[in-house]
GUMIVO-910024 format. One line per field, with one value per residue (C-alpha): residue in three letters; residue number from 1; z, x, y. Coordinates in nm, 4 decimals. Layout:
r <- Ala_...
k <- NUM_...
up <- Z_...
east <- X_...
north <- Y_...
END
This chain:
r <- Unk_Unk_Unk_Unk_Unk_Unk_Unk_Unk_Unk_Unk_Unk_Unk_Unk_Unk_Unk_Unk_Unk_Unk_Unk_Unk_Unk_Unk_Unk_Unk_Unk_Unk_Unk_Unk_Unk_Unk_Unk_Unk_Unk_Unk_Unk_Unk_Unk_Unk_Unk_Unk_Unk_Unk_Unk_Unk_Unk_Unk_Unk_Unk_Unk_Unk_Unk_Unk_Unk_Unk_Unk_Unk_Unk_Unk_Unk_Unk_Unk_Unk_Unk_Unk_Unk_Unk_Unk_Unk_Unk_Unk_Unk_Unk_Unk_Unk_Unk_Unk_Unk_Unk_Unk_Unk_Unk_Unk_Unk_Unk_Unk_Unk_Unk_Unk_Unk_Unk_Unk_Unk_Unk_Unk_Unk_Unk_Unk_Unk_Unk_Unk_Unk_Unk_Unk_Unk_Unk_Unk_Unk_Unk_Unk_Unk_Unk_Unk_Unk_Unk_Unk_Unk_Unk_Unk_Unk_Unk_Unk_Unk_Unk_Unk_Unk_Unk_Unk_Unk_Unk_Unk_Unk_Unk_Unk_Unk_Unk_Unk_Unk_Unk_Unk_Unk_Unk_Unk_Unk_Unk_Unk_Unk_Unk_Unk_Unk_Unk_Unk_Unk_Unk_Unk_Unk_Unk_Unk_Unk_Unk_Unk_Unk_Unk_Unk_Unk_Unk_Unk_Unk_Unk_Unk_Unk_Unk_Unk_Unk_Unk_Unk_Unk_Unk_Unk_Unk_Unk_Unk_Unk_Unk_Unk_Unk_Unk_Unk_Unk_Unk_Unk_Unk_Unk_Unk_Unk_Unk_Unk_Unk_Unk_Unk_Unk_Unk_Unk_Unk_Unk_Unk_Unk_Unk_Unk_Unk_Unk_Unk_Unk_Unk_Unk_Unk_Unk_Unk_Unk_Unk_Unk_Unk_Unk_Unk_Unk_Unk_Unk_Unk_Unk_Unk_Unk_Unk_Unk_Unk_Unk_Unk_Unk_Unk_Unk_Unk_Unk_Unk_Unk_Unk_Unk_Unk_Unk_Unk_Unk_Unk_Unk_Unk_Unk_Unk_Unk_Unk_Unk_Unk_Unk_Unk_Unk_Unk_Unk_Unk_Unk_Unk_Unk_Unk_Unk_Unk_Unk_Unk_Unk_Unk_Unk_Unk_Unk_Unk_Unk_Unk_Unk_Unk_Unk_Unk_Unk_Unk_Unk_Unk_Unk_Unk_Unk_Unk_Unk_Unk_Unk_Unk_Unk_Unk_Unk_Unk_Unk_Unk_Unk_Unk_Unk_Unk_Unk_Unk_Unk_Unk_Unk_Unk_Unk_Unk_Unk_Unk_Unk_Unk_Unk_Unk_Unk_Unk_Unk_Unk_Unk_Unk_Unk_Unk_Unk_Unk_Unk_Unk_Unk_Unk_Unk_Unk_Unk_Unk_Unk_Unk_Unk_Unk_Unk_Unk_Unk_Unk_Unk_Unk_Unk_Unk_Unk_Unk_Unk_Unk_Unk_Unk_Unk_Unk_Unk_Unk_Unk_Unk_Unk_Unk_Unk_Unk_Unk_Unk_Unk_Unk_Unk_Unk_Unk_Unk_Unk_Unk_Unk_Unk_Unk_Unk_Unk_Unk_Unk_Unk_Unk_Unk_Unk_Unk_Unk_Unk_Unk_Unk_Unk_Unk_Unk_Unk_Unk_Unk_Unk_Unk_Unk_Unk_Unk_Unk_Unk_Unk_Unk_Unk_Unk_Unk_Unk_Unk_Unk_Unk_Unk_Unk_Unk_Unk_Unk_Unk_Unk_Unk_Unk_Unk_Unk_Unk_Unk_Unk_Unk_Unk_Unk_Unk_Unk_Unk_Unk_Unk_Unk_Unk_Unk_Unk_Unk_Unk_Unk_Unk_Unk_Unk_Unk_Unk_Unk_Unk_Unk_Unk_Unk_Unk_Unk_Unk_Unk_Unk_Unk_Unk_Unk_Unk_Unk_Unk_Unk_Unk_Unk_Unk_Unk_Unk_Unk_Unk_Unk_Unk_Unk_Unk_Unk_Unk_Unk_Unk_Unk_Unk_Unk_Unk_Unk_Unk_Unk_Unk_Unk_Unk_Unk_Unk_Unk_Unk_Unk_Unk_Unk_Unk_Unk_Unk_Unk_Unk_Unk_Unk_Unk_Unk_Unk_Unk_Unk_Unk_Unk_Unk_Unk_Unk_Unk_Unk_Unk_Unk_Unk_Unk_Unk_Unk_Unk_Unk_Unk_Unk_Unk_Unk_Unk_Unk_Unk_Unk_Unk_Unk_Unk_Unk_Unk_Unk_Unk_Unk_Unk_Unk_Unk_Unk_Unk_Unk_Unk_Unk_Unk_Unk_Unk_Unk_Unk_Unk_Unk_Unk_Unk
k <- 1_2_3_4_5_6_7_8_9_10_11_12_13_14_15_16_17_18_19_20_21_22_23_24_25_26_27_28_29_30_31_32_33_34_35_36_37_38_39_40_41_42_43_44_45_46_47_48_49_50_51_52_53_54_55_56_57_58_59_60_61_62_63_64_65_66_67_68_69_70_71_72_73_74_75_76_77_78_79_80_81_82_83_84_85_86_87_88_89_90_91_92_93_94_95_96_97_98_99_100_101_102_103_104_105_106_107_108_109_110_111_112_113_114_115_116_117_118_119_120_121_122_123_124_125_126_127_128_129_130_131_132_133_134_135_136_137_138_139_140_141_142_143_144_145_146_147_148_149_150_151_152_153_154_155_156_157_158_159_160_161_162_163_164_165_166_167_168_169_170_171_172_173_174_175_176_177_178_179_180_181_182_183_184_185_186_187_188_189_190_191_192_193_194_195_196_197_198_199_200_201_202_203_204_205_206_207_208_209_210_211_212_213_214_215_216_217_218_219_220_221_222_223_224_225_226_227_228_229_230_231_232_233_234_235_236_237_238_239_240_241_242_243_244_245_246_247_248_249_250_251_252_253_254_255_256_257_258_259_260_261_262_263_264_265_266_267_268_269_270_271_272_273_274_275_276_277_278_279_280_281_282_283_284_285_286_287_288_289_290_291_292_293_294_295_296_297_298_299_300_301_302_303_304_305_306_307_308_309_310_311_312_313_314_315_316_317_318_319_320_321_322_323_324_325_326_327_328_329_330_331_332_333_334_335_336_337_338_339_340_341_342_343_344_345_346_347_348_349_350_351_352_353_354_355_356_357_358_359_360_361_362_363_364_365_366_367_368_369_370_371_372_373_374_375_376_377_378_379_380_381_382_383_384_385_386_387_388_389_390_391_392_393_394_395_396_397_398_399_400_401_402_403_404_405_406_407_408_409_410_411_412_413_414_415_416_417_418_419_420_421_422_423_424_425_426_427_428_429_430_431_432_433_434_435_436_437_438_439_440_441_442_443_444_445_446_447_448_449_450_451_452_453_454_455_456_457_458_459_460_461_462_463_464_465_466_467_468_469_470_471_472_473_474_475_476_477_478_479_480_481_482_483_484_485_486_487_488_489_490_491_492_493_494_495_496_497_498_499_500_501_502_503_504_505_506_507_508_509_510_511_512_513_514_515_516_517_518_519_520_521_522_523_524_525_526_527_528_529_530_531_532_533_534_535_536_537_538_539_540_541_542_543_544_545_546_547_548_549_550_551_552_553_554_555_556
up <- 0.0000_0.0971_-0.2153_-0.4313_-0.2725_-0.3297_-0.6945_-0.7397_-0.5711_-0.7916_-1.1091_-0.9965_-0.9211_-1.2661_-1.4346_-1.2395_-1.3186_-1.6912_-1.6825_-1.5296_-1.7720_-2.0627_-1.8966_-1.8694_-2.2360_-2.4428_-2.7236_-3.0374_-2.8606_-2.8795_-2.6271_-2.7267_-2.8810_-2.6848_-2.5598_-2.3630_-2.0006_-1.7465_-1.4820_-1.1988_-1.2932_-1.6469_-1.8674_-1.6009_-1.6644_-1.9948_-1.9318_-1.9144_-1.6100_-1.8347_-2.1389_-2.0894_-2.3285_-2.6155_-2.5404_-2.5206_-2.8579_-3.0093_-2.8993_-3.0706_-3.3998_-3.3501_-3.1892_-3.3306_-3.2090_-2.9082_-2.7203_-2.3671_-2.1284_-1.7664_-1.4777_-1.1517_-1.2361_-1.3517_-1.7132_-1.8876_-2.2212_-2.4364_-2.7044_-2.9599_-3.1932_-3.1321_-3.3095_-3.0789_-2.7744_-2.8708_-2.9481_-2.5992_-2.3621_-2.5124_-2.6870_-2.4166_-2.1325_-1.9101_-1.8413_-1.9212_-1.6921_-1.3706_-1.2307_-1.1193_-0.7582_-0.7004_-0.4655_-0.2978_-0.2569_-0.2100_-0.1159_-0.4306_-0.5731_-0.2634_-0.0402_-0.2266_-0.1860_-0.5535_-0.8125_-1.1073_-0.9315_-0.7957_-0.9085_-1.0928_-0.7761_-0.6634_-0.4991_-0.8333_-1.0076_-0.7519_-0.7437_-1.1224_-1.1304_-0.8714_-1.0691_-1.3811_-1.1919_-1.0601_-1.3931_-1.5787_-1.3396_-1.3608_-1.7376_-1.7859_-1.5858_-1.8059_-1.5067_-1.3312_-1.5346_-1.2974_-1.5806_-1.7423_-1.4175_-1.3403_-1.7010_-1.6744_-1.3549_-1.5215_-1.8224_-1.5979_-1.3986_-1.7231_-1.8313_-1.5038_-1.5106_-1.7798_-1.6404_-1.3562_-1.5987_-1.4191_-1.0987_-1.2772_-1.4615_-1.1415_-0.9716_-1.2602_-1.2670_-0.8912_-0.8272_-1.1065_-0.9841_-0.6215_-0.7102_-0.9122_-0.6317_-0.3235_-0.4428_-0.3200_-0.4488_-0.1028_-0.0878_-0.4047_-0.2096_-0.0046_-0.2964_-0.5055_-0.2325_-0.1697_-0.5371_-0.6353_-0.3474_-0.4759_-0.8262_-0.6800_-0.4852_-0.7904_-1.0546_-1.1352_-1.1324_-0.8187_-0.5628_-0.5708_-0.4569_-0.7773_-0.9700_-0.7097_-0.5806_-0.3053_-0.1197_-0.0333_0.2323_0.4220_0.7583_0.7775_1.0685_0.8472_0.5027_0.3944_0.1150_0.3479_0.5989_0.3307_0.1833_0.5252_0.6128_0.2730_0.2957_0.6448_0.5238_0.2255_0.4478_0.6748_0.3694_0.2225_0.5534_0.6027_0.2506_0.2932_0.6337_0.4851_0.2115_0.4573_0.6890_0.3964_0.2758_0.6213_0.6181_0.2636_0.1167_-0.0506_-0.4022_-0.6756_-0.6498_-0.6855_-0.3077_-0.2826_-0.5540_-0.3600_-0.0251_-0.1765_-0.3447_-0.0169_0.1290_-0.1358_0.0027_-0.2446_-0.0647_-0.3943_-0.5103_-0.1822_-0.2028_-0.5648_-0.4766_-0.2033_0.1248_0.2126_0.2865_-0.0606_-0.2221_-0.0356_-0.2008_-0.5455_-0.5493_-0.4045_-0.6876_-0.9428_-0.7920_-0.7907_-1.1559_-1.2705_-1.0681_-1.1948_-1.5638_-1.7131_-1.6582_-1.8862_-2.2188_-2.1246_-2.0840_-2.4042_-2.5894_-2.4953_-2.6143_-2.9452_-3.0026_-2.9583_-3.2211_-3.4602_-3.4739_-3.8045_-3.6255_-3.3630_-3.6387_-3.7998_-3.4637_-3.3938_-3.7371_-3.6665_-3.3238_-3.4483_-3.7562_-3.5852_-3.2534_-3.3725_-3.0765_-2.8048_-2.5925_-2.6677_-2.4498_-2.4217_-2.6070_-2.9132_-2.9619_-3.2645_-3.4585_-3.3736_-3.5269_-3.5511_-3.1790_-3.1044_-3.3448_-3.1629_-2.8305_-2.9687_-3.1531_-2.8440_-2.6589_-2.9511_-3.0070_-2.6408_-2.4564_-2.0874_-1.9883_-2.2550_-2.1129_-2.0483_-1.7236_-1.6910_-1.6939_-1.5536_-1.7172_-1.4906_-1.6948_-1.9410_-2.2957_-2.6522_-2.9095_-3.2736_-3.1608_-2.8823_-2.5163_-2.2579_-1.8996_-1.6238_-1.3919_-1.6655_-1.6614_-1.9889_-2.1143_-2.3972_-2.4970_-2.5954_-2.7232_-2.9747_-3.0578_-3.1450_-3.3744_-3.6015_-3.9452_-4.1117_-3.8961_-3.8194_-4.1215_-4.0247_-3.6655_-3.5040_-3.6441_-3.4617_-3.7235_-3.6106_-3.9775_-3.9644_-3.7792_-4.0138_-4.3566_-4.5596_-4.7017_-4.3608_-4.2254_-3.8959_-4.0593_-3.9582_-4.0265_-3.9348_-3.8269_-3.5909_-3.3841_-3.4788_-3.3745_-3.0075_-2.7316_-2.6978_-2.7612_-2.8038_-2.7142_-2.4707_-2.2313_-2.2017_-2.3373_-2.2556_-1.9052_-1.7873_-1.9982_-1.8207_-1.6909_-1.6666_-2.0392_-2.0220_-1.7658_-1.9649_-2.2904_-2.1500_-1.9510_-2.2511_-2.4996_-2.2740_-2.1711_-2.5134_-2.6880_-2.4262_-2.4595_-2.8413_-2.8122_-2.5569_-2.6371_-2.9010_-2.7567_-2.8925_-2.8100_-2.6101_-2.7689_-2.6176_-2.5323_-2.6290_-2.9596_-3.0628_-3.1262_-3.0268_-2.7001_-2.7691_-2.6346_-2.5733_-2.7982_-2.5701_-2.2212_-2.0012_-1.6386_-1.5835_-1.3666_-1.4830_-1.5853_-1.7866_-1.8094_-2.0072_-1.8157_-1.7663_-2.0717_-2.1371_-2.3670_-2.4106_-2.3855_-2.5331_-2.5051_-2.8540_-2.7790_-2.4910_-2.5303_-2.4549_-2.1405_-2.0224_-2.1155_-1.9215_-1.6089_-1.6561_-1.6978_-1.3841_-1.1787_-1.3124_-1.2219_-0.8631_-0.8441_-0.9432_-0.7601_-0.4120_-0.3970_-0.1871_0.0975_0.2494_0.3937_0.2642_0.3879_0.6608_0.5654_0.8536_1.0043_0.7195_0.7670_0.9895_0.7139_0.4203_0.5748_0.3077_0.0407_0.1726_-0.0364_-0.0042_-0.3166_-0.4393_-0.7841_-0.9175_-0.6591_-0.5774_-0.9120_-0.7826_-0.4487_-0.1035_-0.0119_0.1755_-0.0565_-0.2189
east <- 0.0000_0.2745_0.4723_0.1634_0.0994_0.4617_0.4387_0.1170_0.2724_0.5821_0.3759_0.1639_0.4763_0.6122_0.2882_0.2769_0.6426_0.5883_0.2754_0.4576_0.7456_0.5006_0.3372_0.6763_0.7532_0.6680_0.4127_0.5761_0.8969_1.0028_1.1993_1.5567_1.6109_1.8009_1.8055_1.4950_1.5622_1.4041_1.1702_1.3563_1.7080_1.7077_1.9857_2.2469_2.2354_2.4255_2.6857_3.0189_3.2396_3.5401_3.5592_3.2034_3.2813_3.2985_2.9425_2.8188_2.9840_2.8203_2.4798_2.5545_2.5860_2.2316_2.0606_2.2563_2.5009_2.2809_2.0718_1.9556_1.9257_1.8268_2.0174_1.8239_1.5971_1.8664_1.8562_2.1946_2.2393_2.5316_2.6845_2.9269_2.9413_3.1703_2.9205_2.6361_2.8614_2.9488_2.5843_2.4753_2.7720_2.9277_2.6542_2.3951_2.6451_2.4124_2.2066_2.4589_2.7509_2.6390_2.7797_2.5744_2.5756_2.8126_2.6328_2.9547_3.0654_2.7256_2.8622_3.0771_2.8568_2.8673_3.1679_3.4282_3.6864_3.7142_3.6774_3.6295_3.3385_3.1655_2.8190_2.7640_2.7772_2.9367_3.2118_3.2856_3.3034_3.5453_3.7653_3.7818_3.9020_4.1703_4.2829_4.3162_4.5276_4.7641_4.7986_4.8665_5.1453_5.3185_5.2773_5.4536_5.7435_5.7451_5.6227_5.9546_6.1267_5.9821_5.8528_6.2002_6.3782_6.1404_6.1529_6.5324_6.4954_6.2284_6.4478_6.7292_6.4918_6.3590_6.7153_6.7817_6.4755_6.2072_6.0013_5.8987_5.7665_5.4316_5.6105_5.8413_5.5505_5.3489_5.6516_5.7000_5.3408_5.2937_5.6334_5.5897_5.2515_5.3699_5.6549_5.4263_5.1730_5.3953_5.7559_5.8628_5.8311_5.7919_5.4089_5.3930_5.4156_5.1034_4.9288_4.9465_4.7685_4.4900_4.4237_4.3820_4.1373_3.9437_3.9339_3.7777_3.5299_3.4006_3.4160_3.1026_3.3104_3.4995_3.2201_2.8891_2.6731_2.7693_2.5709_2.3055_2.2505_2.0087_2.3072_2.4201_2.1492_2.3193_2.4369_2.8068_2.8538_2.7776_2.8748_3.2188_3.2281_3.1641_3.4201_3.6874_3.6188_3.6110_3.9547_4.0940_3.9572_4.0981_4.4456_4.4158_4.3102_4.6114_4.8391_4.7023_4.7278_5.0841_5.1797_5.0489_5.2151_5.5478_5.5316_5.4275_5.7177_5.9619_5.8379_5.8892_6.2474_6.3065_6.3724_6.0391_6.0710_5.8294_5.4840_5.1135_5.0771_5.3790_5.2282_4.9021_5.0656_5.2840_4.9813_4.7882_5.0679_5.0059_4.9468_4.6573_4.3413_4.1565_4.4218_4.4025_4.0239_4.0275_4.2403_4.0118_4.0907_4.3694_4.1354_3.9851_4.3300_4.4386_4.1583_4.2026_4.5738_4.5028_4.2607_4.5202_4.7614_4.4979_4.4063_4.7684_4.8601_4.5600_4.5386_4.8824_5.0142_4.7529_4.8755_5.2390_5.1560_4.9494_5.2490_5.4547_5.1706_5.1516_5.5276_5.5070_5.2318_5.3495_5.7319_5.7306_5.6025_5.8730_6.1364_5.9796_5.9700_6.3330_6.4320_6.2664_6.4297_6.7738_6.7592_6.6371_6.8192_7.1422_7.1711_7.0090_6.7197_6.4027_6.3376_6.0130_6.1756_6.2158_5.8433_5.7969_6.0538_5.9055_5.5548_5.5609_5.6331_5.3371_5.1297_5.2300_5.1237_4.7823_4.7300_4.8061_4.5285_4.2880_4.3741_4.3358_4.1382_4.2393_3.8751_3.6899_3.3405_3.4095_3.3536_2.9728_2.7739_2.4243_2.1446_1.9631_1.6472_1.4339_1.5598_1.4670_1.7385_1.6501_1.3029_1.4228_1.3395_1.6209_1.4884_1.6339_1.8589_1.9787_2.3479_2.5131_2.8170_3.0411_3.1578_3.5179_3.5653_3.2873_3.3854_3.7398_3.6084_3.4090_3.5282_3.4306_3.6836_3.9248_3.9502_4.0624_4.0006_4.1148_4.4660_4.7349_4.8320_5.0017_5.0185_4.6511_4.7582_5.0402_4.9325_4.7202_4.5106_4.3451_4.0543_4.2398_4.5348_4.5976_4.8683_5.1185_5.2997_5.5120_5.1939_4.9718_4.8964_4.8503_4.6128_4.4266_4.0553_4.0882_3.7668_3.9560_3.9797_3.6096_3.3512_3.2123_3.2670_3.3985_3.7141_4.0282_4.2393_4.5577_4.6235_4.9601_5.0851_4.9576_5.1040_5.4511_5.4650_5.3685_5.5902_5.8928_5.8350_5.7353_6.0067_6.2607_6.1787_6.1967_6.5352_6.6724_6.5263_6.4147_6.0844_5.9809_5.8078_6.0048_6.1143_6.0964_6.4592_6.3987_6.2150_6.2949_5.9261_5.7730_5.5796_5.2275_5.1236_4.7561_4.5690_4.3105_4.3133_4.2459_4.1458_3.7703_3.7844_3.6806_4.0409_4.1486_4.5064_4.6476_4.7114_5.0776_5.2496_5.6060_5.8367_6.2027_6.3345_6.6831_6.9104_6.9924_7.3645_7.6163_7.6506_7.2837_7.3161_7.5949_7.3961_7.0919_7.3041_7.4419_7.0899_6.9768_7.2649_7.2158_6.8465_6.9349_7.1823_6.9294_6.9472_6.8029_6.8357_7.1489_6.9729_6.8953_6.5720_6.2699_5.9281_5.9169_5.6658_5.7430_5.4008_5.2480_5.4650_5.2043_4.9448_5.1527_5.4185_5.6420_5.4904_5.7138_6.0313_6.3606_6.5486_6.8917_6.8609_7.1925_7.3853_7.1474_6.9863_6.6417_6.6744_6.6395_6.8668_6.8686_6.7061_6.3699
north <- 0.0000_0.2462_0.1634_0.2201_0.5601_0.6607_0.5605_0.7592_1.0630_1.0338_1.0174_1.3117_1.5150_1.4364_1.5427_1.8705_1.9389_1.8901_2.1084_2.4030_2.3615_2.3971_2.6990_2.8771_2.8327_3.1438_3.0981_2.9634_2.8572_2.4957_2.2890_2.2174_1.8749_1.6150_1.2583_1.1589_1.0756_0.8485_0.9930_1.1729_1.0554_1.1952_1.0615_0.9897_0.6132_0.6151_0.8846_0.6974_0.7430_0.8166_1.0451_1.1660_1.4528_1.2037_1.0914_1.4516_1.5154_1.2063_1.3353_1.6688_1.4817_1.3540_1.6533_1.9455_2.2114_2.2977_2.0439_1.9739_1.6840_1.6443_1.4880_1.4473_1.7391_1.9835_2.0998_2.0835_2.2605_2.1467_2.3709_2.2263_2.5277_2.8248_3.0510_2.9454_2.9771_3.3354_3.4181_3.3155_3.3404_3.6530_3.8534_3.7748_3.7805_3.9846_3.6706_3.3940_3.4918_3.3234_2.9997_2.6994_2.5933_2.2984_2.0559_1.9416_2.3059_2.4736_2.8174_2.8438_3.1222_3.3427_3.2703_3.4743_3.1972_3.1017_3.3783_3.1409_2.9668_3.2782_3.3747_3.7013_3.9097_4.2354_4.0280_3.8619_4.2005_4.3497_4.0379_4.0265_4.3885_4.3127_4.0079_4.2249_4.4813_4.2137_4.0322_4.3567_4.4587_4.1195_4.0842_4.4175_4.2726_3.9560_3.7537_3.8300_3.5517_3.2891_3.0655_3.0660_2.9824_2.6969_2.5728_2.5430_2.3397_2.1229_2.0397_1.9223_1.7012_1.5508_1.4833_1.2990_1.0717_1.1197_0.8298_1.0645_1.3242_1.3548_1.4586_1.7018_1.8657_1.9028_2.0574_2.2994_2.4217_2.4511_2.6097_2.8659_2.9882_2.9833_3.2142_3.4396_3.4585_3.4727_3.5101_3.1655_2.8085_2.6586_2.6701_2.4590_2.1363_2.2087_2.3799_2.0622_1.8695_2.1213_2.1976_1.8347_1.7965_2.0966_1.9469_1.6325_1.8451_2.0342_1.7568_1.5542_1.2358_1.3387_1.3683_1.1818_1.4785_1.6591_1.3976_1.3080_1.6603_1.5593_1.4102_1.7625_1.7625_1.4767_1.6202_1.7028_1.4631_1.1629_1.2918_1.1640_1.4238_1.7179_1.5907_1.5569_1.9012_2.0670_1.9295_2.0281_2.3801_2.4277_2.3281_2.5601_2.8484_2.7950_2.7899_3.1128_3.2981_3.1713_3.2793_3.6331_3.6560_3.5488_3.8132_4.0852_3.9970_3.9861_4.3238_4.4733_4.3404_4.4721_4.1260_4.0402_3.9035_4.0159_3.8574_3.9321_3.9677_4.1962_4.4180_4.4316_4.5088_4.7803_4.9383_4.9353_5.1481_5.4144_5.7658_5.7989_5.6888_5.6372_5.3889_5.1993_5.1808_5.0600_4.7563_4.6248_4.4521_4.2105_3.9200_3.9517_3.9752_3.6622_3.4643_3.6209_3.5387_3.1958_3.1222_3.2353_2.9827_2.7091_2.7671_2.7613_2.4552_2.2588_2.3412_2.4072_2.0550_1.8993_2.0494_1.9844_1.6167_1.6208_1.7689_1.4636_1.2402_1.4274_1.4000_1.0231_0.9948_1.2663_1.2578_1.4485_1.7597_1.7234_1.7296_2.0383_2.2139_2.1258_2.2532_2.5889_2.6245_2.5168_2.7373_3.0525_3.0309_2.8657_2.6303_2.8412_2.7208_2.9225_3.2255_3.4199_3.7092_3.4809_3.4258_3.6530_3.4500_3.1089_3.0871_2.7073_2.6753_2.9029_2.6924_2.3737_2.5279_2.6219_2.2946_2.0856_2.2697_2.2269_1.8603_1.7649_2.0355_2.0534_2.1161_1.9158_1.9783_2.3483_2.5366_2.5587_2.8824_2.9304_3.1292_3.3757_3.4400_3.2449_3.2928_3.2001_3.1274_3.0549_2.9573_2.7272_2.7846_2.7841_2.7940_3.0104_2.8097_2.5757_2.4805_2.5833_2.3907_2.5115_2.1636_2.2278_1.8749_1.9399_2.2984_2.1911_1.9167_2.1421_2.0257_2.3531_2.5364_2.2528_2.0179_1.6659_1.7709_1.4449_1.4894_1.6856_1.9435_2.2684_2.3659_2.4652_2.7824_2.8919_2.7612_3.0100_2.7251_2.6649_2.8727_2.9281_3.1067_3.4694_3.7247_3.8549_3.5403_3.7457_3.7875_3.4927_3.2293_3.3135_3.2092_3.5386_3.4885_3.1110_2.9289_2.7065_3.0004_3.0672_3.3081_3.6486_3.7802_3.4440_3.4289_3.3145_3.6039_3.3994_3.3517_3.5380_3.2851_2.9859_3.1128_3.1792_2.8534_2.6413_2.8235_2.7774_2.4148_2.2810_2.4782_2.3721_2.0032_2.0173_2.1923_1.9441_1.6007_1.3570_1.2372_0.8990_0.5740_0.3208_-0.0038_-0.3482_-0.4395_-0.8035_-0.7614_-0.4057_-0.3433_-0.0099_-0.0166_0.1164_0.4570_0.5265_0.7702_0.9291_0.7752_1.0779_1.1219_1.1768_1.4908_1.8386_1.9118_1.6093_1.4838_1.1908_0.8712_0.7830_0.6365_0.5175_0.7143_0.8010_1.1575_1.1240_1.4309_1.5501_1.5930_1.5818_1.9583_2.0042_1.7921_2.0197_2.3272_2.2023_2.1658_2.5177_2.6558_2.4766_2.6073_2.9608_2.9457_2.8548_3.1399_3.4069_3.7417_3.7057_3.3282_3.3525_3.5283_3.1873_3.3230_3.1360_3.0396_2.7765_2.5078_2.2726_2.3504_2.1475_1.8392_1.6767_1.7226_1.5972_1.3709_1.2179_1.4435_1.7235_1.7286_1.9140_1.8197_1.9202_1.7703_1.8946_1.6980_1.4157_1.3442_1.4322_1.2584_1.4077_1.6911_2.0184_2.2700_2.3361
END
């Protein structure tokens, strides 16, 4: 009897829900096409746990460049056309610039902790302005050469043991953004831990409440997801406060190295009250800079790993890239100042991101008001996804889209070609960095990091598939085995990174040593991270790679 009543109530609820949906739809407007779902759960049952973006792209081939589906009562709109994405997310940005609530991080829209996840609020507007100020100041200073210094360290580590490439890449990305944000690489070790935890918290495949949203109502005392996120957030908060305190103390002692936080603190000491007011409060700056570090640590590693994957599958492009670097630079390792003379290297950077998008499903937007587009109704509150995997496979813009082909950016026969080649291609305005008012503000960091690391590896190594020592046969490398989280990275694969000459090995060691002897490095005053040892244990490293080959030593 009880079961029967529940079934009747469920059916009645479904009928009422569908009635009100029809009532909201303006006369003449049609619902978006899309796969039909089951009652209450929608279409969650046939979304694969890995490479879900491929399934969403397959549906776009059936239902068109914009379609919708439901998952546990939430409407999801998927866009696989750059034109449609611009029409809605850019041209109608006044109603498409919000963010959806993340069930496993339910205060993401209001807390002010994470700028990229904030709703379209006054806090978001003020934090975005502050982020622009900080990025502009550092870009003018060429990011204080931190990406170059860390790239030189990274190349030497790769030369020592390329099988640990995942570790070396994670060290490069986290150390570079730590230095940019706080003037020291020490926080990188804790940052890596807290940022990966945040990625799990916000990813649909990382935390169950993000798929079954009703689980967010489970009390914190018995929710394993809330307990895990609470502990992670507490550690992150301690780290950010310690970082700002370190920079403030260093500034007082006249030994602070350039960083976003130093720029902020110096500006807050301005005698001009209007300048001080425009830059906001220290607590807000702490979170803005923290988010900049999080974004850099999480995203930049993915295309570096994908570059290695591409070189294994497309050795002919590696040779062309090496020819350009060798011919133009006459033996030198690429520097950021060389970028105008290396269009193919810039094309490789852009093509890696197109070929294997770091965020293949896109960072979702939320629509604030009902809308009609080309006769189709889009309801307020819907989650809007610019499906980057689909956008980058548009054959009209990217012929033979599945192939890795940097030539599409520098060959006049392709629709993506632009002049002058001293300026194009570049990453400015690329769909991979978002649309409208939600575009990524850290593109200058991404562009310099990728140019230096990819160019450096092509200069230093021949990257190729391993061979079986017994048979001599090539050991297979996967084509598209990527992690399922919001920011996707290729699964580990074996390859050889063979130094191109003994001279380059010697030069890599010289570059590494020179990077460690940068001005200010000899002060022997750096941030003390021992307070985090109890949290991370063996994950704390103090490596002197030049002397110990990457083993444990006395320096960080």
